[in-house]
N, C-alpha and C positions, 0 to 999 in steps of 0.2 A: 766524382763521376757520380751518373745518375745514380746508379747502382748501390755507393755510399748513402746516395742524399734520400734512396728511397727506402734501405734498409734501415738510418736513422729514424725516418717519419713511423717507419711499421713499430720498432722497439718503441717509441715516443707515444703512439697512441694506445698501444697495446696495455703500457703501463698506466697509462691515462682512464683505460676500459678497467683495467682491475682495480683503480683506487677507487672507481666512481662505484663499481660493484662491491666492494668491501663496505662502503659507506653505505650501499642502498641497505645489505646485510645486516649491519648493525641498528640501522634504524629499524628494519622490520621486527628485531628481536626486543625493540622496546614496546612495541605495539601490541596491547592486549583486545586478543579473538572478541574475548566473554566482558570486556565493560569498555564503553568507549575513551577514548582519548582526552576528548573534548568536552568539559560539564559546566563548562560558565555560560555564555550568553547566549551559546547555540543550543543548550541544554533548554529547547524548549517543545512541550509538546505538538508535535506535528503529525497531522494525518497522512500516511499514505502506505506503498507498499515497495518492497526493492526489489521490483521487475517494471522496468519500462513500458514495455508491452502491455502493463495490464491496466495502464489508466486509457486506453481505446479500446471500444466494439465496434467494429468495423462491420456491418452485416451484407457488404456491397463488394469489399476486395476481398478475395479469398489468402491474395499474400498476408494481409495487416492480421487476417483473422490466424492465421499459422502460428503467426508469431505470439499473437494474445493465446493459443491451446500452448504452447512450448512454456508459456511463462507462466501459467496455472500451475503446469507439472511439474515447473521449479520450484514455486513456491511450497506445493505440497511436499515435495522432498525435502527443502530444507528446512522446512517443520518437523515432520517426521524424525532427519535425523538430529535435529537440536532437542526434543521431546526424549530419542532412548540416550542421550547422554546427560541431560540435565538431573541434579541430585534431591531438587527442592521437593516440598512437598506438594505447593500447588502451580503446577505445569500447563501449558495451554497444549492442547496435540488438536491435529488435524480433525479428530472425531470429534472435538468441540461441535466443530459448525455444523447444525441439524440443517435437516432436508434435505434438496435436491440438491443443493453447492457444495455436500459433502462429497460426492461424486466428478471428480470432474470431467467427464466422458458427457454430464447431462448439457454441457453448452452447447448447440450444436449450430452451426451459421444457417442450413438449410433450415432447420424449424425455427428459426430467429429470435431463440432464445441464449444467455450467459447468466456469466457470474463473477461480478467484479467480486476482489477480497480488500480489505483494508484492516489497517491497526495502526499502532501509535511509535513514534522512533522510539530509539531503545535511549529514553529519557534516563539519564543514572538518577537512582533514587526519588524517582516519580512517584508523588503518592497525595493526591491532593485532597483525597479524601478522610485522610489518617488524623488521629489524635493531634490534636493543636493545631489543626487548620479553620480556615471559616467556612470550610465543607466538609465538615466532619459529619459521617454516618450517609453523606448525600450519595445519590447513584453515580456510575460514572457510565456513559456510553456516546456510540458514535452514530449521528443520523446524516440522512440525507434531503436534499429539496432540487428542485429542476431550477437549472440557472441558465442566464443568456447567453455566458462567458463576457474573455475579453471583447470581441468585437462585437458581440451585442446581437450576435442573429442566430443563437441557441433557441429552441423551440420550446416553452415554458406551458403553453396554452392546451394541446393538442391531444397530450396525456398519448400519444402514439407506442413509447419506450415505458409500459407500465413497470414501477420498480417497488421492491418490496426488500427493505431492512430485514436481517436476520442475527441475532436472535430482534425481537419488538422494540423499538426504541420506548416504549411504553413500559415496558419491563425489565429491559436487559441492565446488565450489570457488569462492567468490567473490574470494580473496585477490589474483588477479592485476589486479583492477580498482581497485586502493587502493595508495596514499592516492588521497583525492579530492581534489582543490584547486578545482575550478570545473566549473560546467556548460561554460564555454566553452571550455574542455582536453579535460575528460572526459566531455563530455554529464551523461545524468541515470545511478544509482547501479546497478548490475545487481539484475535482477527474478528471483525464482522461480516456478512457476505451480503452484496448486493445482486438480487435476481431482477433480472430484466427481462423480459419477454414485451414482443412484438404484437402488437393488437393489428392483425393483418387487413381489418376493414377499414377502420380509420387510417393506415397508410397506403393504403390504396386509394383513398378520396382526398392523401393532402395535395397541398399545392405544388408541382416540383421545382420551386425554390426553396421549400421546407425539408433542409435536410439531415437534419438532425437536432440532438439535442446534447445538454450537459448537467453534471449533476454534480452536486459543493456538496461536498461532506466532511462535518467538523466534530471534533468533539466536546462535549458537554458535561455539566453535573446537574446535580437536581434535588434537591432537599423537598422532604413532603411539603405540599403547601404550596411551593413557591414555584415558579416557572425556571423553564432551565435555563442555565449562564452556559455560554462559550466560552475560550480558551482566549478570546482576540487581546484580551485587556494582557494578558501575560505573554503575549506574543506568541501563542499560539498559529500553525498554521492549517489550515485544509487542504483537502483534497479534491482537485475537478476533474470528474470522471466525462469520457468524450464514447457518445453512442451515434453510429451513423445507422441512418435506417436502410433497412433493404431497397433493393428496386420493387416496383410496384408489381404486384401479380405475383409474388414468386411463389405463392404457395396456391 
């Protein structure tokens, strides 16, 4: 009868779901929240942030901006929690971000200003300036530059979106936070802020087809007396940030 068939499939799929849930639980028990599971070919220094909505600063769309602000607060909360639980001697905290970008409330759409936040992925054991490396004693830092983007339509000439990397890349040094071994010991990896302010006069004078720009941010080392070296050859990845200009005459 249909009742017996329905009962059979109810039991069958119930057991199947239970089996799947048990397997998922066992798998999750093998994942260490403090140390990355994969530390092989994917263990490359990649610049980025663990919030997708922090890759775009849209001065035009309120909804996008709202998600961006939520992402800032989420990152701050994550760093505050990690720092409070970490046991190591050198731990990056949110208070280490200096200047205006230390305060999430400083980023205001109507004031045409905001901050990006960038770090390096949790590359286990990453220590490019340590003893035994060819970059021993070098500074480790993140810097950004205007970029045209994949489609080639990013504005790199007008300087409408003036940006400042904090700390100053000419003195910035992230190497004291490495080697990174675990979230439990070292907390989360250090952040740099990218402070963005729209030049209202230049924005109001721009061509209507000039919608915004991109920033390309990479990780570098620099030895005294030598040019900076990025991590492209080691498989390192850069971050591309998007800035959408506000409407004209918004202030």
